[in-house]
C-alpha positions, -999 to +999 in steps of 0.1 A: +315+530+713+284+539+716+255+528+733+242+513+697+245+477+690+258+467+658+248+437+637+273+418+631+276+402+597+251+383+584+220+386+607+191+404+597+179+438+616+144+441+633+133+460+606+139+433+580+116+408+601+093+427+607+095+431+564+097+398+563+066+383+581+050+411+562+058+394+531+045+358+541+017+377+554+009+391+529+016+362+510-012+337+533-033+370+525-035+362+488-030+324+496-058+324+512-081+351+485-069+324+464-085+293+473-111+311+485-119+327+448-104+289+441-135+271+459-167+298+449-152+290+412-152+259+416-196+261+431-205+280+405-193+260+378-210+228+396-240+257+404-239+258+367-233+228+353-265+218+378-286+243+360-278+227+324-287+195+341-315+207+354-329+224+322-323+196+297-345+176+320-367+202+325-370+202+279-372+165+286-397+163+301-413+192+283-410+172+249-427+140+268-449+163+276-463+179+243-460+145+228-484+127+256-506+159+250-504+153+210-514+112+214-536+112+243-556+150+232-586+140+216-587+103+244-622+121+262-643+125+230-629+084+216-642+077+247-678+095+244-676+079+213-672+040+217-707+048+231-726+056+196-700+027+182-719+001+205-753+019+196-738+009+158-733-027+165-768-030+183-788-014+161-770-040+135-776-068+153-810-058+150-809-054+119-796-084+113-825-106+125-858-116+104-878-104+121-859-068+121-886-038+124-883-007+097-892+017+127-875+006+154-839+006+133-850+041+127-858+049+157-825+040+167-807+050+142-822+087+154-812+078+189-775+070+171-769+105+152-783+121+185-758+098+207-733+108+179-739+153+175-737+154+215-705+140+222-696+164+187-718+194+200-700+184+239-663+183+222-671+224+208-682+208+174-719+221+158-731+217+128-735+235+097-767+230+080-775+262+068-808+254+042-824+285+035-799+303+046-778+328+022-748+317+009-715+320+024-684+313+006-665+306+045-683+277+051-701+266+021-693+252-012-716+255-036-720+223-059-739+232-082-769+262-088-805+264-097-836+278-103-860+286-077-890+311-072-887+305-034-854+323-030-841+350-038-807+342-056-776+336-037-790+312-010-788+275-001-817+259-015-803+222-006-783+207+018-758+174+000-730+172+026-734+194+062-705+210+067-693+208+107-676+240+127-645+230+152-649+261+176-639+291+157-627+269+131-646+252+095-635+217+097-653+206+067-682+230+045-712+223+038-717+213+006-745+233-008-773+244-035-773+278-043-808+294-061-804+319-092-833+341-107-854+314-122-851+323-163-881+348-178-913+341-184-909+304-159 
């Protein structure tokens, strides 16, 4: 017999033990990687759910802000108009008194009008009063044409209702009477 031991039947060699240990190590590595991948997937899913929830909250907040902005956008101007309403109330109360003087009422109305125009101007509204100007259909609405020797044709003779602009946008055109050439021989 030689010096090499012969494995008994059913016994495992060192090479087989090493291979088995490698397989167990590979299995443990795969299981570890799988657990790590599942943890990353769970974290990514959680992050995605949080992002969706955050996005939904941002959308709802934006909708609330838009609703409030449209609801209360005119709050500042309306607050300023309350002073005009107060002036009108005072004027009406003064006019109802038997000793009311027309000159004082007229002065009060003129001050109230000035106050109103000031509020409008602070908020970007400008009056369109085109008396004597060339007729412009973008800003004026011609109600009638009248012969005029004082103004050239197509000029505004009279303003029946003033127009208004909000910055560069027309709110209401001015209703005007436009000049035309006087009839021959007049």
